[in-house]
C-alpha beads as a LAMMPS data file, in Angstrom:
LAMMPS data file: protein, C-alpha beads

207 atoms
206 bonds

1 atom types
1 bond types

-500.0 500.0 xlo xhi
-500.0 500.0 ylo yhi
-500.0 500.0 zlo zhi

Masses

1 110.0

Atoms # bond

1 1 1 -432.835 -240.085 270.644
2 1 1 -433.890 -243.624 269.793
3 1 1 -432.429 -244.828 273.123
4 1 1 -434.401 -242.271 274.976
5 1 1 -437.611 -243.251 273.205
6 1 1 -436.772 -246.931 273.968
7 1 1 -436.316 -245.862 277.685
8 1 1 -439.787 -244.310 277.681
9 1 1 -441.499 -247.349 276.249
10 1 1 -439.581 -249.805 278.566
11 1 1 -440.645 -247.693 281.543
12 1 1 -444.233 -247.644 280.316
13 1 1 -444.365 -251.343 279.452
14 1 1 -444.925 -252.395 283.047
15 1 1 -447.909 -249.991 283.269
16 1 1 -449.277 -250.830 279.820
17 1 1 -452.344 -252.442 281.562
18 1 1 -453.266 -248.997 282.951
19 1 1 -453.505 -247.491 279.409
20 1 1 -455.538 -250.450 278.254
21 1 1 -457.851 -250.133 281.277
22 1 1 -458.299 -246.461 280.439
23 1 1 -459.172 -247.379 276.892
24 1 1 -461.751 -250.002 278.032
25 1 1 -463.384 -247.611 280.553
26 1 1 -463.542 -244.770 278.102
27 1 1 -464.946 -247.134 275.397
28 1 1 -467.686 -248.385 277.698
29 1 1 -468.529 -244.889 278.783
30 1 1 -468.470 -242.964 275.561
31 1 1 -469.268 -245.383 272.742
32 1 1 -472.998 -245.874 273.585
33 1 1 -473.549 -242.177 274.284
34 1 1 -471.557 -240.036 271.851
35 1 1 -471.400 -239.960 268.067
36 1 1 -467.937 -238.428 268.500
37 1 1 -466.739 -241.202 270.749
38 1 1 -463.855 -241.897 268.329
39 1 1 -462.326 -238.466 269.216
40 1 1 -462.735 -238.723 273.007
41 1 1 -461.635 -242.364 273.456
42 1 1 -458.488 -242.009 271.304
43 1 1 -457.611 -238.548 272.524
44 1 1 -458.094 -239.149 276.286
45 1 1 -456.249 -242.514 276.148
46 1 1 -453.389 -241.010 274.342
47 1 1 -453.118 -238.134 276.673
48 1 1 -453.366 -240.424 279.669
49 1 1 -450.457 -242.454 278.294
50 1 1 -448.464 -239.249 277.934
51 1 1 -449.227 -238.115 281.527
52 1 1 -448.531 -241.692 282.784
53 1 1 -445.079 -241.463 281.129
54 1 1 -444.251 -238.126 282.833
55 1 1 -445.453 -239.524 286.204
56 1 1 -443.150 -242.485 285.782
57 1 1 -440.299 -240.038 285.035
58 1 1 -441.010 -238.271 288.364
59 1 1 -441.240 -241.518 290.271
60 1 1 -438.006 -242.863 288.859
61 1 1 -436.147 -239.612 288.935
62 1 1 -435.367 -240.115 285.310
63 1 1 -434.344 -236.552 284.507
64 1 1 -431.951 -236.399 287.386
65 1 1 -430.228 -239.557 285.876
66 1 1 -430.429 -238.431 282.195
67 1 1 -428.657 -235.078 282.687
68 1 1 -425.576 -236.906 284.044
69 1 1 -425.173 -238.676 280.747
70 1 1 -423.677 -237.195 277.633
71 1 1 -427.086 -236.206 276.295
72 1 1 -428.200 -232.742 275.545
73 1 1 -431.309 -231.538 277.298
74 1 1 -433.049 -230.636 274.048
75 1 1 -432.709 -234.321 273.006
76 1 1 -434.543 -235.417 276.177
77 1 1 -437.383 -232.974 275.335
78 1 1 -437.387 -234.034 271.656
79 1 1 -437.911 -237.717 272.697
80 1 1 -440.776 -236.727 274.909
81 1 1 -442.459 -234.836 272.086
82 1 1 -441.838 -237.823 269.772
83 1 1 -443.447 -240.071 272.325
84 1 1 -446.546 -237.781 272.334
85 1 1 -446.836 -238.270 268.541
86 1 1 -446.544 -241.985 268.873
87 1 1 -449.097 -242.299 271.655
88 1 1 -451.474 -240.049 269.649
89 1 1 -451.211 -242.098 266.371
90 1 1 -451.323 -245.483 268.150
91 1 1 -454.340 -244.988 270.373
92 1 1 -456.411 -243.076 267.854
93 1 1 -455.768 -245.740 265.231
94 1 1 -456.825 -248.386 267.869
95 1 1 -459.910 -246.349 268.624
96 1 1 -460.739 -246.205 264.877
97 1 1 -460.353 -249.969 264.569
98 1 1 -462.576 -250.697 267.601
99 1 1 -465.308 -248.305 266.196
100 1 1 -464.990 -250.023 262.825
101 1 1 -465.446 -253.473 264.380
102 1 1 -468.309 -252.091 266.567
103 1 1 -470.150 -251.027 263.438
104 1 1 -469.838 -254.572 262.079
105 1 1 -470.548 -256.579 265.346
106 1 1 -473.019 -254.219 267.111
107 1 1 -474.677 -252.168 264.491
108 1 1 -477.392 -251.212 267.036
109 1 1 -474.971 -248.652 268.390
110 1 1 -475.517 -246.627 265.319
111 1 1 -472.003 -245.247 265.116
112 1 1 -471.168 -243.036 262.137
113 1 1 -468.781 -244.237 259.448
114 1 1 -465.649 -242.415 260.522
115 1 1 -463.028 -241.421 257.855
116 1 1 -459.341 -240.570 257.574
117 1 1 -460.311 -236.936 258.258
118 1 1 -461.591 -237.989 261.715
119 1 1 -458.359 -239.777 262.493
120 1 1 -456.213 -236.774 261.406
121 1 1 -458.376 -234.296 263.348
122 1 1 -458.102 -236.489 266.464
123 1 1 -454.359 -236.712 266.195
124 1 1 -454.073 -232.950 265.747
125 1 1 -456.244 -232.241 268.854
126 1 1 -454.083 -234.558 270.812
127 1 1 -450.887 -232.745 269.699
128 1 1 -452.435 -229.367 270.652
129 1 1 -453.146 -230.779 274.193
130 1 1 -449.605 -232.139 274.403
131 1 1 -448.234 -228.723 273.293
132 1 1 -450.073 -227.153 276.254
133 1 1 -449.324 -229.841 278.755
134 1 1 -445.542 -230.449 278.292
135 1 1 -444.282 -226.843 278.857
136 1 1 -446.386 -226.796 282.068
137 1 1 -445.016 -230.046 283.217
138 1 1 -441.419 -229.028 282.711
139 1 1 -441.969 -225.530 284.142
140 1 1 -443.430 -226.787 287.436
141 1 1 -442.083 -229.036 290.179
142 1 1 -443.278 -232.510 291.083
143 1 1 -446.309 -231.269 293.062
144 1 1 -447.317 -228.940 290.298
145 1 1 -447.106 -231.661 287.729
146 1 1 -449.508 -233.736 289.749
147 1 1 -451.950 -230.789 289.889
148 1 1 -451.730 -230.362 286.073
149 1 1 -452.549 -234.056 285.365
150 1 1 -455.757 -233.815 287.606
151 1 1 -456.809 -230.480 286.009
152 1 1 -456.453 -231.891 282.462
153 1 1 -458.517 -235.077 283.348
154 1 1 -461.236 -233.015 285.028
155 1 1 -461.290 -230.634 282.100
156 1 1 -461.889 -233.562 279.694
157 1 1 -464.934 -234.622 281.801
158 1 1 -466.381 -231.100 282.094
159 1 1 -465.890 -230.144 278.421
160 1 1 -466.878 -233.584 276.852
161 1 1 -470.431 -232.630 276.101
162 1 1 -469.933 -229.053 274.859
163 1 1 -467.061 -230.295 272.604
164 1 1 -469.316 -232.965 271.231
165 1 1 -471.978 -230.386 270.411
166 1 1 -469.357 -228.253 268.614
167 1 1 -467.923 -231.151 266.633
168 1 1 -471.440 -232.241 265.518
169 1 1 -472.141 -228.718 264.306
170 1 1 -468.856 -228.600 262.353
171 1 1 -469.649 -231.954 260.825
172 1 1 -473.080 -230.888 259.799
173 1 1 -471.806 -227.644 258.191
174 1 1 -469.211 -229.611 256.182
175 1 1 -466.372 -227.488 257.665
176 1 1 -464.590 -230.545 259.184
177 1 1 -463.063 -231.479 255.761
178 1 1 -461.644 -227.922 255.483
179 1 1 -460.245 -228.120 259.032
180 1 1 -458.489 -231.351 258.155
181 1 1 -456.178 -229.491 255.807
182 1 1 -456.021 -226.107 257.550
183 1 1 -455.508 -227.301 261.077
184 1 1 -452.256 -229.173 260.511
185 1 1 -450.350 -226.003 259.762
186 1 1 -451.493 -224.375 262.956
187 1 1 -450.943 -227.641 264.940
188 1 1 -447.353 -228.043 263.692
189 1 1 -446.572 -224.344 264.432
190 1 1 -447.877 -224.749 267.974
191 1 1 -446.084 -227.988 268.456
192 1 1 -442.887 -226.543 267.233
193 1 1 -443.248 -223.410 269.481
194 1 1 -444.152 -225.596 272.412
195 1 1 -441.041 -227.679 271.897
196 1 1 -438.868 -224.599 271.712
197 1 1 -440.457 -223.105 274.876
198 1 1 -440.044 -226.398 276.766
199 1 1 -436.383 -226.838 275.821
200 1 1 -435.753 -223.247 277.185
201 1 1 -437.685 -224.034 280.434
202 1 1 -435.817 -227.299 280.908
203 1 1 -432.430 -225.776 280.159
204 1 1 -432.951 -223.228 283.012
205 1 1 -434.374 -225.699 285.410
206 1 1 -432.233 -226.862 288.279
207 1 1 -432.729 -230.637 288.838

Bonds

1 1 1 2
2 1 2 3
3 1 3 4
4 1 4 5
5 1 5 6
6 1 6 7
7 1 7 8
8 1 8 9
9 1 9 10
10 1 10 11
11 1 11 12
12 1 12 13
13 1 13 14
14 1 14 15
15 1 15 16
16 1 16 17
17 1 17 18
18 1 18 19
19 1 19 20
20 1 20 21
21 1 21 22
22 1 22 23
23 1 23 24
24 1 24 25
25 1 25 26
26 1 26 27
27 1 27 28
28 1 28 29
29 1 29 30
30 1 30 31
31 1 31 32
32 1 32 33
33 1 33 34
34 1 34 35
35 1 35 36
36 1 36 37
37 1 37 38
38 1 38 39
39 1 39 40
40 1 40 41
41 1 41 42
42 1 42 43
43 1 43 44
44 1 44 45
45 1 45 46
46 1 46 47
47 1 47 48
48 1 48 49
49 1 49 50
50 1 50 51
51 1 51 52
52 1 52 53
53 1 53 54
54 1 54 55
55 1 55 56
56 1 56 57
57 1 57 58
58 1 58 59
59 1 59 60
60 1 60 61
61 1 61 62
62 1 62 63
63 1 63 64
64 1 64 65
65 1 65 66
66 1 66 67
67 1 67 68
68 1 68 69
69 1 69 70
70 1 70 71
71 1 71 72
72 1 72 73
73 1 73 74
74 1 74 75
75 1 75 76
76 1 76 77
77 1 77 78
78 1 78 79
79 1 79 80
80 1 80 81
81 1 81 82
82 1 82 83
83 1 83 84
84 1 84 85
85 1 85 86
86 1 86 87
87 1 87 88
88 1 88 89
89 1 89 90
90 1 90 91
91 1 91 92
92 1 92 93
93 1 93 94
94 1 94 95
95 1 95 96
96 1 96 97
97 1 97 98
98 1 98 99
99 1 99 100
100 1 100 101
101 1 101 102
102 1 102 103
103 1 103 104
104 1 104 105
105 1 105 106
106 1 106 107
107 1 107 108
108 1 108 109
109 1 109 110
110 1 110 111
111 1 111 112
112 1 112 113
113 1 113 114
114 1 114 115
115 1 115 116
116 1 116 117
117 1 117 118
118 1 118 119
119 1 119 120
120 1 120 121
121 1 121 122
122 1 122 123
123 1 123 124
124 1 124 125
125 1 125 126
126 1 126 127
127 1 127 128
128 1 128 129
129 1 129 130
130 1 130 131
131 1 131 132
132 1 132 133
133 1 133 134
134 1 134 135
135 1 135 136
136 1 136 137
137 1 137 138
138 1 138 139
139 1 139 140
140 1 140 141
141 1 141 142
142 1 142 143
143 1 143 144
144 1 144 145
145 1 145 146
146 1 146 147
147 1 147 148
148 1 148 149
149 1 149 150
150 1 150 151
151 1 151 152
152 1 152 153
153 1 153 154
154 1 154 155
155 1 155 156
156 1 156 157
157 1 157 158
158 1 158 159
159 1 159 160
160 1 160 161
161 1 161 162
162 1 162 163
163 1 163 164
164 1 164 165
165 1 165 166
166 1 166 167
167 1 167 168
168 1 168 169
169 1 169 170
170 1 170 171
171 1 171 172
172 1 172 173
173 1 173 174
174 1 174 175
175 1 175 176
176 1 176 177
177 1 177 178
178 1 178 179
179 1 179 180
180 1 180 181
181 1 181 182
182 1 182 183
183 1 183 184
184 1 184 185
185 1 185 186
186 1 186 187
187 1 187 188
188 1 188 189
189 1 189 190
190 1 190 191
191 1 191 192
192 1 192 193
193 1 193 194
194 1 194 195
195 1 195 196
196 1 196 197
197 1 197 198
198 1 198 199
199 1 199 200
200 1 200 201
201 1 201 202
202 1 202 203
203 1 203 204
204 1 204 205
205 1 205 206
206 1 206 207
């Protein structure tokens, strides 16, 4: 599986500038406006990296090549889910670091002091989105995958403000700290169920 992960990162390396550009655009857009910008910048950039990786797979016909090798299909799927975790952790930690520096360099932004709980919640939300996205990607054809990517990005834009309002209310009620420890169980269960479903879908799929 390590070789499959290495394949994903090598393929993504040439398009790394796109993920960096996403991060910069989202930072400029959300940081001055939202107290919950840590969530949106990290989550959207991580998800964009995941969808970019799947788009590269389609462009390079990666799955058609991989199934000719002595590799089980569930290993291919497992590597993709592992990539989703790595993208989530990396970009959300980067988002946290940028917000921490912003508080020092530009205190006028008035960003809140984010904590480990905020990082964990952001990672969990990203994994929930990946759990929904990956089965849909493997269930549909190339055209369907393009539609899914577009729908997810549009959904982020539409639901950004309502989600911000909800997160602020949760923060004010003190319920966020409770979610930090309750949500992981549900997230891991969903992530595992999603992996199981995706392996079944990919096993039946003719490539």
